[in-house]
C-alpha positions as CSV (number, residue, x, y, z in Angstrom):
1,X,-69.9,79.4,47.4
2,X,-72.8,81.9,46.3
3,X,-72.5,85.2,48.2
4,X,-75.3,86.8,49.8
5,X,-75.8,90.4,50.5
6,X,-74.4,91.3,54.0
7,X,-72.3,88.3,53.7
8,X,-75.2,86.2,55.2
9,X,-76.8,82.9,53.8
10,X,-80.0,81.7,54.4
11,X,-80.6,78.3,55.9
12,X,-82.1,76.6,52.7
13,X,-78.7,78.0,50.9
14,X,-76.6,76.2,53.5
15,X,-78.4,72.9,53.0
16,X,-77.7,73.5,49.4
17,X,-74.2,74.1,49.3
18,X,-73.9,71.3,51.8
19,X,-75.5,69.1,49.3
20,X,-73.2,70.1,46.7
21,X,-70.1,69.7,48.7
22,X,-71.1,66.4,49.7
23,X,-71.9,65.4,46.2
24,X,-68.6,66.6,44.8
25,X,-66.7,64.7,47.7
26,X,-68.8,61.5,46.7
27,X,-67.9,61.6,43.4
28,X,-64.1,62.0,43.9
29,X,-64.0,59.2,46.3
30,X,-66.0,57.1,43.9
31,X,-63.3,57.5,41.3
32,X,-60.8,56.8,43.7
33,X,-62.7,53.5,44.6
34,X,-62.2,52.8,40.9
35,X,-58.7,53.0,41.1
36,X,-59.0,50.6,44.6
37,X,-60.9,48.5,42.8
38,X,-58.3,48.1,39.8
39,X,-55.5,47.7,41.7
40,X,-57.2,45.4,44.5
41,X,-54.4,42.7,44.3
42,X,-51.5,45.1,45.0
43,X,-52.9,47.0,47.6
44,X,-54.1,43.7,49.4
45,X,-50.5,42.3,49.2
46,X,-48.9,45.4,50.5
47,X,-51.4,45.5,53.5
48,X,-51.1,41.8,54.4
49,X,-47.1,42.0,54.6
50,X,-46.9,42.8,58.3
51,X,-48.5,39.3,58.9
52,X,-47.5,37.3,55.9
53,X,-46.2,37.7,52.5
54,X,-49.0,36.8,49.6
55,X,-46.7,36.6,47.0
56,X,-44.4,33.9,48.8
57,X,-47.4,31.7,49.9
58,X,-48.7,31.8,46.3
59,X,-45.2,30.8,45.1
60,X,-44.9,28.0,47.5
61,X,-48.0,26.6,46.7
62,X,-49.4,27.2,50.5
63,X,-53.3,26.9,51.1
64,X,-52.7,29.9,54.0
65,X,-50.8,32.9,54.7
66,X,-50.0,33.1,58.2
67,X,-52.8,33.8,60.4
68,X,-55.1,35.3,58.0
69,X,-58.2,34.0,56.6
70,X,-61.7,34.9,55.0
71,X,-64.7,33.7,56.1
72,X,-67.9,32.9,54.1
73,X,-69.2,32.6,50.2
74,X,-69.6,36.8,50.1
75,X,-66.2,37.4,52.3
76,X,-64.1,37.7,48.9
77,X,-66.2,40.1,47.2
78,X,-67.1,41.8,50.5
79,X,-63.5,42.4,51.5
80,X,-62.3,43.9,47.7
81,X,-65.4,46.5,48.0
82,X,-64.4,47.5,51.7
83,X,-60.6,47.6,50.0
84,X,-61.7,49.8,47.3
85,X,-64.1,52.2,49.1
86,X,-61.3,53.1,51.6
87,X,-58.5,53.7,48.9
88,X,-60.9,55.7,47.2
89,X,-61.0,58.0,50.7
90,X,-57.3,57.9,51.1
91,X,-56.7,58.9,47.7
92,X,-59.1,61.4,47.3
93,X,-58.3,63.4,50.4
94,X,-56.8,66.2,48.6
95,X,-60.3,67.0,47.1
96,X,-62.6,66.1,49.6
97,X,-60.4,68.4,52.2
98,X,-61.1,71.1,49.8
99,X,-64.9,70.6,49.8
100,X,-64.7,70.6,53.8
101,X,-62.9,74.0,53.6
102,X,-65.2,75.6,51.0
103,X,-68.2,74.6,53.0
104,X,-66.6,75.9,56.7
105,X,-65.0,79.2,55.0
106,X,-67.6,80.6,53.5
107,X,-67.9,84.3,52.3
108,X,-64.3,84.9,51.7
109,X,-62.8,88.2,50.3
110,X,-61.1,88.0,47.2
111,X,-57.9,88.7,49.0
112,X,-58.5,85.7,51.0
113,X,-59.6,83.4,48.6
114,X,-56.0,82.8,47.6
115,X,-55.7,80.6,51.1
116,X,-57.9,78.0,49.4
117,X,-55.2,76.9,47.3
118,X,-52.5,77.1,50.2
119,X,-55.0,75.1,52.5
120,X,-55.0,72.0,50.2
121,X,-51.5,72.3,49.2
122,X,-50.2,72.0,52.9
123,X,-53.3,69.9,54.0
124,X,-52.3,67.3,51.4
125,X,-48.6,66.4,52.1
126,X,-50.0,66.4,56.2
127,X,-52.4,64.2,55.5
128,X,-49.8,62.1,53.5
129,X,-47.3,62.3,56.3
130,X,-49.7,61.3,59.1
131,X,-51.0,58.3,56.7
132,X,-47.4,57.5,56.1
133,X,-46.7,57.4,59.8
134,X,-49.4,55.1,60.5
135,X,-48.3,52.6,57.9
136,X,-44.9,52.6,59.2
137,X,-46.3,52.1,62.5
138,X,-48.2,49.2,61.5
139,X,-45.8,46.2,61.8
140,X,-44.7,47.3,65.6
141,X,-48.4,47.8,66.4
142,X,-49.3,44.1,65.1
143,X,-46.3,42.7,66.7
144,X,-47.5,44.3,70.3
145,X,-50.9,43.1,69.5
146,X,-50.5,39.6,68.6
147,X,-47.9,39.4,71.5
148,X,-50.9,39.2,74.0
149,X,-52.0,35.9,72.6
150,X,-51.4,33.2,75.1
151,X,-48.8,30.8,74.2
152,X,-51.0,27.7,74.4
153,X,-53.7,29.4,71.6
154,X,-53.5,30.0,68.0
155,X,-54.7,33.4,66.9
156,X,-56.7,32.9,63.5
157,X,-57.3,36.8,62.3
158,X,-60.2,37.6,60.1
159,X,-58.8,39.6,57.2
160,X,-62.1,42.0,57.2
161,X,-60.9,42.7,61.0
162,X,-57.3,43.1,60.1
163,X,-58.2,45.3,57.1
164,X,-60.4,47.6,59.3
165,X,-57.5,47.9,61.9
166,X,-55.0,48.7,59.3
167,X,-56.9,51.4,57.3
168,X,-58.4,52.6,60.8
169,X,-54.6,53.4,61.9
170,X,-53.7,55.4,58.5
171,X,-56.8,57.1,58.5
172,X,-56.7,57.9,61.9
173,X,-53.1,59.3,61.6
174,X,-53.7,61.0,58.6
175,X,-56.7,62.9,59.8
176,X,-55.1,63.6,63.2
177,X,-52.2,65.7,61.2
178,X,-54.8,68.0,59.6
179,X,-55.4,69.8,63.1
180,X,-52.7,72.6,62.9
181,X,-53.8,73.0,59.2
182,X,-57.3,73.7,59.9
183,X,-56.0,76.0,63.2
184,X,-53.6,78.0,60.9
185,X,-56.2,78.5,58.0
186,X,-59.0,79.8,60.3
187,X,-56.5,81.8,61.7
188,X,-55.6,83.4,58.3
189,X,-59.4,84.2,57.5
190,X,-59.8,85.9,61.1
191,X,-62.0,83.5,62.3
192,X,-59.6,82.5,65.5
193,X,-56.8,84.3,66.9
194,X,-53.3,82.8,67.9
195,X,-54.1,83.8,71.6
196,X,-57.5,82.0,71.6
197,X,-55.6,79.0,70.1
198,X,-52.8,78.5,72.6
199,X,-54.6,80.0,75.8
200,X,-56.6,76.6,76.6
201,X,-53.3,74.7,75.8
202,X,-53.8,72.5,78.9
203,X,-57.1,71.5,77.5
204,X,-55.6,70.8,74.1
205,X,-53.0,68.6,75.7
206,X,-55.6,66.5,77.2
207,X,-58.0,66.6,74.4
208,X,-54.9,65.5,71.9
209,X,-54.2,62.4,74.4
210,X,-57.5,61.6,74.9
211,X,-58.1,61.3,70.9
212,X,-54.9,59.3,70.6
213,X,-56.4,56.8,73.4
214,X,-59.6,56.3,71.9
215,X,-59.1,56.5,68.1
216,X,-55.9,54.5,67.7
217,X,-56.7,50.9,67.3
218,X,-54.0,49.7,69.6
219,X,-54.2,49.9,73.2
220,X,-50.5,50.1,73.9
221,X,-48.9,53.5,75.1
222,X,-46.3,53.4,72.5
223,X,-48.6,53.7,69.8
224,X,-50.6,56.2,71.4
225,X,-47.9,58.6,72.0
226,X,-46.4,58.1,68.8
227,X,-49.5,59.8,67.4
228,X,-49.9,62.3,70.4
229,X,-46.0,63.7,70.7
230,X,-46.4,64.8,66.9
231,X,-49.8,66.5,67.5
232,X,-48.6,68.0,70.5
233,X,-45.7,69.7,68.7
234,X,-47.9,70.7,65.8
235,X,-50.4,72.3,67.8
236,X,-47.8,74.5,69.4
237,X,-46.2,75.1,66.0
238,X,-50.0,76.3,64.8
239,X,-50.5,78.4,67.6
240,X,-46.9,80.0,67.5
241,X,-47.5,80.6,63.2
242,X,-51.1,82.2,64.3
243,X,-49.3,84.7,66.9
244,X,-46.9,85.7,64.1
245,X,-50.0,86.2,61.8
246,X,-51.9,88.4,64.1
247,X,-48.6,90.5,64.9
248,X,-48.2,90.9,61.0
249,X,-52.0,92.0,60.8
250,X,-51.4,94.4,63.7
251,X,-48.5,96.2,62.3
252,X,-50.2,96.4,59.1
253,X,-53.3,98.6,61.1
254,X,-50.7,100.8,62.5
255,X,-49.0,101.5,59.2
256,X,-52.3,102.0,57.4
């Protein structure tokens, strides 16, 4: 980010910087989407496994696969485009996460700029870990939700709706696990203190619970708690790391 005298930046410069970061993030997402478009068949096979085995259905010559179906003439191409785009968002996570960080942490001193590399190095595995947890939870979530179907009725699931459910679950878990990374990163650059992170812990617990209830695509408490409990732990861990960093800074000031 371009440095301005006094560490401040005019409003138009902020808009130009935002435009640049959005453009770069979009370019990385487009590159990831191209990969998703190429490997579309394999991705769909993997995502459909909790409900049906597409390979087995094709091998047996079955005309359907479980309760999944695609509707309309444009349904197949719309599905492929959506899979490609959402795959691009997930694959390019390291790059657009860095663009977010580069925009919200302007004017860093040279000594602090090394945190940018550390931020990406930590944010990526946290996002991947959250996304993997969401994927591993997928079969249980599907089973719980389909279990509400009355015995006298058949539940046919539109693949577009199922895909929205799957990728929303994966993305929400991945994005949620970035919370402690951003808190620690903001503490390292001096934007927030460890005390200010942990002081409103009751509100934080309520906010995490509300987030888990509002954004998980399932209504069952099991899925909500599987997301909320790790976030509770990560929140307090982030606050503890921030407090240790504050004490380290205080000792350094005393020594100087």
